[in-house]
C-alpha positions as CSV (number, residue, x, y, z in Angstrom):
1,M,-0.1,39.5,34.6
2,L,1.7,41.3,37.5
3,V,4.6,38.5,38.0
4,T,4.9,39.5,34.2
5,A,5.0,43.3,34.0
6,G,7.5,43.1,37.3
7,A,10.0,41.2,34.9
8,Y,9.3,43.0,32.4
9,A,9.9,46.5,34.0
10,L,13.0,44.7,35.6
11,V,14.5,43.8,32.3
12,L,13.9,47.3,31.4
13,A,15.5,49.0,34.5
14,F,18.6,46.0,33.8
15,D,19.0,47.1,30.4
16,K,18.8,51.4,30.7
17,L,21.9,50.5,34.2
18,T,24.1,48.3,31.2
19,M,23.6,51.3,28.5
20,L,24.5,53.8,31.2
21,N,28.0,51.7,32.2
22,V,28.4,50.9,28.9
23,V,28.4,55.3,28.3
24,E,30.5,55.8,30.8
25,Q,33.0,53.8,30.3
26,V,33.3,54.6,26.3
């Protein structure tokens, strides 16, 4: 459970950073 939750949190964090980078580039 903890590992799955951690992986999910990392995916959300990575997606958020990716979105921010795309917004900054545009």
